[in-house]
PALOZA-14204 format. One record per residue (C-alpha): x, y, z; residue number from 1; residue in three letters. Coordinates in steps of 0.1 Angstrom, whole numbers, padded with zeros to 4 digits. Layout:
residues N
       X       Y       Z   num   residu
       X       Y       Z   NUM      ALA
...
This chain:
residues 358
       X       Y       Z   num   residu
   -2818   -0335   -0196     1      MET
   -2839   -0363   -0211     2      THR
   -2821   -0391   -0229     3      PHE
   -2830   -0422   -0248     4      ASN
   -2799   -0441   -0260     5      LYS
   -2784   -0462   -0233     6      ILE
   -2757   -0489   -0232     7      ALA
   -2760   -0518   -0208     8      VAL
   -2726   -0534   -0200     9      LEU
   -2727   -0570   -0189    10      GLY
   -2754   -0593   -0202    11      LEU
   -2757   -0618   -0174    12      GLY
   -2792   -0625   -0159    13      LYS
   -2795   -0591   -0143    14      ILE
   -2779   -0571   -0170    15      GLY
   -2799   -0588   -0197    16      HIS
   -2832   -0583   -0178    17      LEU
   -2823   -0546   -0171    18      ALA
   -2817   -0541   -0209    19      ALA
   -2851   -0558   -0216    20      GLU
   -2869   -0537   -0190    21      LEU
   -2854   -0505   -0204    22      LEU
   -2863   -0516   -0240    23      ASN
   -2899   -0522   -0228    24      GLU
   -2899   -0487   -0213    25      ALA
   -2890   -0472   -0247    26      GLY
   -2852   -0467   -0244    27      PHE
   -2829   -0474   -0274    28      ASP
   -2807   -0501   -0258    29      VAL
   -2773   -0513   -0268    30      LEU
   -2762   -0544   -0249    31      GLY
   -2724   -0550   -0246    32      ILE
   -2707   -0580   -0232    33      ASP
   -2673   -0596   -0232    34      GLN
   -2684   -0622   -0258    35      VAL
   -2708   -0622   -0287    36      GLU
   -2743   -0626   -0273    37      TYR
   -2757   -0659   -0286    38      SER
   -2793   -0656   -0274    39      GLY
   -2822   -0637   -0288    40      THR
   -2827   -0600   -0279    41      ALA
   -2850   -0572   -0289    42      LYS
   -2822   -0548   -0286    43      PHE
   -2788   -0544   -0304    44      SER
   -2758   -0562   -0290    45      THR
   -2721   -0562   -0295    46      LYS
   -2689   -0578   -0280    47      ALA
   -2661   -0557   -0265    48      LEU
   -2632   -0562   -0241    49      ASP
   -2649   -0545   -0211    50      LEU
   -2617   -0545   -0191    51      SER
   -2601   -0522   -0217    52      ASP
   -2611   -0485   -0212    53      PRO
   -2602   -0477   -0248    54      ILE
   -2625   -0503   -0261    55      GLU
   -2652   -0492   -0236    56      VAL
   -2649   -0456   -0249    57      GLU
   -2653   -0467   -0285    58      LYS
   -2684   -0488   -0275    59      GLY
   -2700   -0458   -0257    60      LEU
   -2693   -0432   -0284    61      SER
   -2729   -0432   -0297    62      GLU
   -2750   -0434   -0265    63      VAL
   -2762   -0409   -0240    64      GLU
   -2761   -0431   -0209    65      ALA
   -2745   -0462   -0196    66      VAL
   -2756   -0488   -0170    67      LEU
   -2728   -0510   -0157    68      SER
   -2739   -0545   -0146    69      CYS
   -2702   -0556   -0144    70      LEU
   -2683   -0569   -0114    71      PRO
   -2676   -0540   -0091    72      TYR
   -2638   -0539   -0098    73      HIS
   -2645   -0528   -0134    74      LEU
   -2669   -0500   -0125    75      ASN
   -2643   -0473   -0118    76      ILE
   -2629   -0474   -0153    77      LYS
   -2664   -0474   -0169    78      VAL
   -2673   -0444   -0147    79      ALA
   -2642   -0425   -0157    80      GLU
   -2650   -0431   -0194    81      VAL
   -2686   -0420   -0188    82      ALA
   -2674   -0388   -0171    83      HIS
   -2650   -0381   -0200    84      LYS
   -2678   -0386   -0226    85      LEU
   -2704   -0366   -0205    86      LYS
   -2727   -0396   -0203    87      LEU
   -2752   -0404   -0176    88      ASN
   -2738   -0432   -0155    89      TYR
   -2756   -0459   -0134    90      PHE
   -2744   -0490   -0117    91      ASP
   -2753   -0517   -0091    92      LEU
   -2722   -0516   -0070    93      THR
   -2721   -0521   -0032    94      GLU
   -2684   -0515   -0031    95      ASP
   -2675   -0485   -0009    96      VAL
   -2642   -0474   -0025    97      PRO
   -2658   -0477   -0060    98      THR
   -2686   -0453   -0049    99      THR
   -2661   -0429   -0033   100      GLN
   -2643   -0426   -0066   101      ARG
   -2675   -0420   -0085   102      ILE
   -2685   -0393   -0060   103      ILE
   -2652   -0375   -0068   104      GLU
   -2660   -0378   -0105   105      LEU
   -2695   -0364   -0100   106      SER
   -2681   -0331   -0086   107      LYS
   -2670   -0321   -0121   108      THR
   -2696   -0341   -0141   109      SER
   -2720   -0325   -0166   110      GLU
   -2742   -0355   -0165   111      ALA
   -2757   -0378   -0137   112      VAL
   -2735   -0401   -0117   113      MET
   -2758   -0426   -0100   114      ALA
   -2741   -0457   -0086   115      PRO
   -2757   -0481   -0060   116      GLN
   -2790   -0484   -0079   117      CYS
   -2797   -0521   -0072   118      GLY
   -2815   -0537   -0043   119      LEU
   -2791   -0529   -0014   120      ALA
   -2778   -0503   -0018   121      PRO
   -2806   -0489   -0039   122      GLY
   -2842   -0497   -0034   123      PHE
   -2838   -0503    0004   124      VAL
   -2824   -0468    0008   125      GLY
   -2853   -0453   -0010   126      ILE
   -2877   -0471    0013   127      VAL
   -2857   -0461    0044   128      ALA
   -2857   -0424    0035   129      ALA
   -2895   -0426    0029   130      ASP
   -2900   -0440    0064   131      LEU
   -2877   -0415    0081   132      ALA
   -2894   -0385    0066   133      LYS
   -2927   -0394    0083   134      ARG
   -2913   -0387    0118   135      PHE
   -2911   -0354    0136   136      ASP
   -2878   -0368    0150   137      SER
   -2864   -0402    0140   138      CYS
   -2841   -0420    0165   139      ARG
   -2833   -0452    0146   140      SER
   -2833   -0466    0110   141      LEU
   -2827   -0503    0106   142      ARG
   -2823   -0518    0071   143      LEU
   -2824   -0556    0065   144      ARG
   -2823   -0574    0032   145      VAL
   -2819   -0611    0023   146      GLY
   -2818   -0630   -0010   147      ALA
   -2824   -0666   -0002   148      LEU
   -2834   -0699   -0016   149      PRO
   -2870   -0707   -0007   150      ARG
   -2862   -0744   -0001   151      ASN
   -2826   -0745    0012   152      PRO
   -2806   -0777    0016   153      THR
   -2777   -0783    0040   154      GLY
   -2767   -0765    0071   155      ILE
   -2755   -0734    0052   156      LEU
   -2790   -0727    0040   157      GLY
   -2779   -0707    0010   158      TYR
   -2776   -0705   -0028   159      ALA
   -2753   -0681   -0047   160      PHE
   -2779   -0664   -0069   161      ASN
   -2759   -0632   -0065   162      TRP
   -2724   -0626   -0077   163      SER
   -2700   -0647   -0055   164      PRO
   -2674   -0619   -0058   165      VAL
   -2699   -0594   -0045   166      GLY
   -2710   -0617   -0016   167      VAL
   -2674   -0623   -0005   168      VAL
   -2668   -0585   -0007   169      ASN
   -2698   -0578    0015   170      GLU
   -2689   -0605    0041   171      TYR
   -2653   -0593    0045   172      LEU
   -2652   -0555    0043   173      ASN
   -2659   -0532    0073   174      ASP
   -2694   -0519    0077   175      CYS
   -2706   -0483    0082   176      GLU
   -2730   -0475    0110   177      VAL
   -2742   -0447    0132   178      ILE
   -2743   -0457    0168   179      GLU
   -2756   -0433    0195   180      ASN
   -2749   -0404    0171   181      GLY
   -2714   -0415    0163   182      VAL
   -2703   -0425    0128   183      HIS
   -2683   -0458    0130   184      LYS
   -2669   -0486    0110   185      TRP
   -2676   -0521    0125   186      VAL
   -2666   -0556    0116   187      SER
   -2687   -0576    0091   188      PRO
   -2706   -0608    0102   189      MET
   -2713   -0595    0137   190      GLU
   -2741   -0578    0156   191      TRP
   -2761   -0609    0150   192      THR
   -2799   -0607    0158   193      GLU
   -2830   -0629    0154   194      ARG
   -2856   -0615    0130   195      ILE
   -2890   -0629    0121   196      PHE
   -2909   -0625    0088   197      VAL
   -2943   -0640    0084   198      ASP
   -2937   -0661    0115   199      GLY
   -2904   -0676    0102   200      ASN
   -2873   -0672    0122   201      GLU
   -2842   -0658    0104   202      LEU
   -2809   -0642    0114   203      GLU
   -2794   -0609    0104   204      ALA
   -2758   -0597    0107   205      PHE
   -2736   -0568    0095   206      THR
   -2723   -0567    0060   207      THR
   -2707   -0539    0040   208      SER
   -2721   -0515    0015   209      GLY
   -2758   -0518    0019   210      GLY
   -2763   -0483    0033   211      LEU
   -2748   -0465    0004   212      GLY
   -2746   -0428    0014   213      THR
   -2773   -0430    0041   214      ILE
   -2749   -0424    0070   215      CYS
   -2735   -0393    0054   216      GLU
   -2770   -0380    0048   217      THR
   -2784   -0386    0083   218      TYR
   -2754   -0380    0105   219      LEU
   -2765   -0356    0132   220      GLY
   -2802   -0362    0124   221      LYS
   -2807   -0399    0132   222      ILE
   -2787   -0414    0161   223      ASP
   -2787   -0451    0152   224      ASN
   -2785   -0465    0116   225      ILE
   -2773   -0499    0105   226      ASP
   -2776   -0524    0076   227      TYR
   -2777   -0562    0080   228      LYS
   -2780   -0591    0057   229      THR
   -2808   -0617    0063   230      ILE
   -2800   -0654    0062   231      ARG
   -2814   -0686    0076   232      TYR
   -2803   -0694    0112   233      PRO
   -2768   -0707    0116   234      GLY
   -2754   -0692    0084   235      HIS
   -2732   -0665    0099   236      VAL
   -2714   -0689    0123   237      ASP
   -2705   -0712    0094   238      LEU
   -2693   -0683    0072   239      MET
   -2671   -0669    0101   240      ASN
   -2656   -0704    0104   241      PHE
   -2650   -0706    0066   242      PHE
   -2634   -0671    0062   243      PHE
   -2616   -0667    0095   244      HIS
   -2608   -0700    0110   245      GLU
   -2599   -0716    0077   246      LEU
   -2583   -0683    0066   247      LEU
   -2602   -0682    0033   248      MET
   -2604   -0644    0038   249      ARG
   -2569   -0643    0023   250      ASP
   -2580   -0663   -0008   251      ARG
   -2611   -0644   -0019   252      LYS
   -2612   -0657   -0055   253      LYS
   -2609   -0693   -0044   254      GLU
   -2634   -0687   -0016   255      ALA
   -2660   -0675   -0042   256      GLY
   -2653   -0705   -0064   257      GLU
   -2657   -0730   -0035   258      ILE
   -2689   -0715   -0023   259      LEU
   -2705   -0713   -0057   260      THR
   -2696   -0749   -0065   261      ASN
   -2711   -0760   -0032   262      ALA
   -2742   -0739   -0034   263      LYS
   -2750   -0731   -0070   264      PRO
   -2779   -0707   -0080   265      PRO
   -2815   -0718   -0078   266      VAL
   -2846   -0706   -0097   267      ASP
   -2870   -0707   -0067   268      ASP
   -2858   -0678   -0045   269      ASP
   -2871   -0651   -0023   270      VAL
   -2859   -0616   -0016   271      VAL
   -2869   -0603    0019   272      ILE
   -2869   -0565    0026   273      VAL
   -2873   -0554    0062   274      HIS
   -2869   -0518    0070   275      VAL
   -2879   -0503    0104   276      ALA
   -2878   -0467    0117   277      ALA
   -2885   -0455    0152   278      GLU
   -2891   -0420    0165   279      GLY
   -2917   -0394    0175   280      GLU
   -2949   -0383    0158   281      LYS
   -2969   -0357    0176   282      GLN
   -2949   -0364    0208   283      SER
   -2957   -0401    0207   284      LYS
   -2930   -0428    0202   285      LEU
   -2939   -0450    0173   286      VAL
   -2923   -0476    0150   287      ARG
   -2930   -0478    0112   288      ASP
   -2921   -0509    0092   289      GLU
   -2919   -0518    0055   290      PHE
   -2917   -0556    0052   291      VAL
   -2920   -0574    0018   292      ARG
   -2912   -0609    0005   293      SER
   -2906   -0609   -0032   294      TYR
   -2908   -0640   -0053   295      TYR
   -2900   -0651   -0089   296      PRO
   -2923   -0636   -0115   297      ARG
   -2928   -0635   -0152   298      GLU
   -2914   -0604   -0169   299      LEU
   -2910   -0598   -0206   300      VAL
   -2923   -0632   -0214   301      GLY
   -2900   -0652   -0191   302      LYS
   -2899   -0664   -0155   303      GLU
   -2873   -0643   -0135   304      ARG
   -2857   -0650   -0101   305      THR
   -2866   -0626   -0073   306      ALA
   -2830   -0613   -0070   307      ILE
   -2828   -0607   -0108   308      ALA
   -2861   -0587   -0111   309      TRP
   -2857   -0567   -0079   310      THR
   -2822   -0557   -0088   311      THR
   -2828   -0550   -0125   312      ALA
   -2862   -0534   -0118   313      GLY
   -2847   -0510   -0092   314      SER
   -2820   -0496   -0116   315      VAL
   -2844   -0494   -0145   316      ALA
   -2868   -0474   -0124   317      SER
   -2841   -0449   -0114   318      VAL
   -2830   -0445   -0151   319      ILE
   -2867   -0439   -0160   320      GLU
   -2869   -0411   -0133   321      LEU
   -2837   -0394   -0145   322      VAL
   -2847   -0395   -0182   323      SER
   -2881   -0381   -0174   324      SER
   -2865   -0353   -0154   325      GLN
   -2880   -0363   -0121   326      LYS
   -2844   -0362   -0107   327      LEU
   -2816   -0337   -0112   328      LYS
   -2798   -0338   -0145   329      SER
   -2762   -0337   -0133   330      SER
   -2740   -0346   -0104   331      GLY
   -2742   -0374   -0078   332      PHE
   -2776   -0389   -0070   333      ILE
   -2781   -0405   -0036   334      LYS
   -2807   -0432   -0034   335      GLN
   -2822   -0416   -0003   336      GLU
   -2829   -0385   -0025   337      GLU
   -2853   -0405   -0047   338      ILE
   -2890   -0402   -0039   339      SER
   -2905   -0436   -0031   340      PHE
   -2938   -0424   -0046   341      GLU
   -2922   -0414   -0078   342      ASP
   -2902   -0446   -0079   343      PHE
   -2934   -0467   -0077   344      CYS
   -2951   -0447   -0104   345      GLN
   -2925   -0459   -0130   346      THR
   -2934   -0489   -0151   347      LYS
   -2909   -0512   -0133   348      THR
   -2911   -0495   -0099   349      GLY
   -2948   -0504   -0096   350      SER
   -2937   -0541   -0093   351      LEU
   -2923   -0534   -0058   352      PHE
   -2957   -0526   -0044   353      LEU
   -2965   -0564   -0046   354      ASP
   -2953   -0589   -0020   355      GLY
   -2962   -0599    0015   356      PHE
   -2967   -0570    0038   357      ASP
   -2965   -0578    0075   358      SER
């Protein structure tokens, strides 16, 4: 079922850009934040207590869909309100328990429930599924994503352009994998490997949430699947020291504050996507790769960071596909069910065809 009126909850950098992209795509957008929006916007805005489900329900009473760009711990309540009001629901969460609750809601939903529509999970899963389907039999699927400063300083080599709460969550929660055909949960910040993109050495290590529902989809079909975060060399050892030897894993909120204060956001960033699949085509063992480096770009009259436009652009593209009836009209949508070709034919999805291709 097509729809046009959508509320975007949370007007930070990513939420505001997502609202702008949806507005540019022809949607009637209502932006809602905790405080009165003080900037200029081409869409309507209002302030609500987004931690209060009753207030959220009032705010969503006149829309047909909702995109939550809020911290992951607020998404379950928003999803429950959307389910109650029969609204199409979208979010950017990488949190596994949050997604599990939304999957339960989707079983009785009369509208779409589509969490995990950002970069990872999200776009990277769409790419991975596109690679996997090219094989007669696929033996491995490796997903790697990094959001990095282009010119890092210090030995940590990082800047917190993404939510510090989300980063801490990814670094500390167990990670889903398929290894030799067996579905497993493994520790985060392990399985470290060297990775090279355009001749530059990087490291990758396990973090949680990036696979979305891929393990469930491909269990029994692909024997080895994992997701890792890309960083500059040496990062993972320092983060293990910080969280485990200094016991900051028990003080998550403070850990996020310390890290953000030490490594604040930068405007000059890069998002690296490296997805590789191996398997047989016509009885020959081959490897297919999708490798891109995405950089800041001007969108809707303003320069946007790479992490902002890739995340906002991904969810905007999925919303366009649902509204145009290219995807199912009710129930849970897995990212790996979305056609990469259809995704890239949307106004915002076409942006992902740019970037360095190794």
